[in-house]
N, C-alpha and C positions, 0 to 999 in steps of 0.2 A: 431486483435482479442480482445485485452485487452479492448478497448473502444466500441466495437460493441455489445458484448454479456453481459447480466447480470450475476452476481454471486450470489450464495446463501450463507448465513451465516451458517457455520458449527456448530454443537452442541458442538464441542470441542474448543470453543472460551473462552477466559478469559481476565483478566486485562493485561496480557502480550502481547496478540495479538488476533486479530479477524481473524480466519481462514475462507477462502472462498472456495467454490466449484463451478467450472464452466469450461469454455473452457480451454483446455490446450494450452500453447503457441507453436508456431512453432519455435523451437530452430534453430539458424543459424549454430551451431556447434554440433558435435556428442557427445562431452564430455566437461568437464570443464578444460581440459588441465592441467596446473600446479596447478590450484585451486582445482581440484578434479575430480571425475568420472562422475558426472551429469552435463549437460550443464548449470545449474543454479549456479554452483560453480564458484566463482571468488576469487581473493586474498582478504584478510580481509580489511575492510574499515569501516568508521563510519556510523551509521544509524541515521537518523533524526526521530523525533516524527512524526508519520503519514506516514512513509515510507511504500510503498507496496513492500514486500519482497517475492520473489519467492523461497520458500524452496522446491526444486524439481519442480513439475508441478503445485503446488497449491499456490496461493497468500495468504500472511498473512499481515494484516495491523498492524504495530507495534504501540503499545500504550504506555502510560506513564511508566508503569512498564516493558516494553519490553527491549530486549537487545539493547545496544548502539554500539556494534561492532560485525561484523561477516563477513562471506564470501559467501553471496548469492546475486544474481542479484536483484537490486532494480530499476525497470523501472519508478516508479512514486512516488510522495509524495503528500499527501492530504494537501491542503492549511490550514494555521492556522485558517482561518475563517470557515472552514468546518470540521475540525478534531473532534470537539465536537460531531458531529453526529455519529461518530464511536461508542461512548459510549452508544448510544441509541438503537443500533440494537440488535435483538434477533435471536436465531437459527431459520432458515427458512426464515428470511427476505431476500429480494433481493436487490442487490446493483448494480448500473450501474455507471461506471466511466465516467467522462466528462473531456476532455482535455481542459486546460486553457492556455492562453499565460501568460507570465510574467506580461504584462500590465493589463490583466483581473484580475489576482490574486491580483495585487497591488491596483486596483480600488476597489475590494471587501474588502480589508483590510482598505482602507480609509473610506468606508461606515460603516464597522463594528466599527472602532474606533470612528467615529462620533456618532453612535448610542449609544455606551457605555458612551461617554462623555456627552450626552444630558440628 
């Protein structure tokens, strides 16, 4: 579901995170178990810049001023070569995620580095 359907940028987005509205995930479990009551709850862990964090049923892309630690499911992270685009979106814009392999992400990083160095 995450990669098939586009999400819309929510008006309540800011420098902490870009909230998205779109299809709700089909959770594998009924609740968060020891992590909490919602299936998106897990034990606390570190968040990376550009992590897509499911706070409940809605994804939030964590940005530079976002939290660095928390207890929600993070099924994806935007690559460092693409995360700058998150700062360009406005409420109502549509976002479609595309899955990359590690090799594809690394190749994009090499191209980006070469472009910056040129």
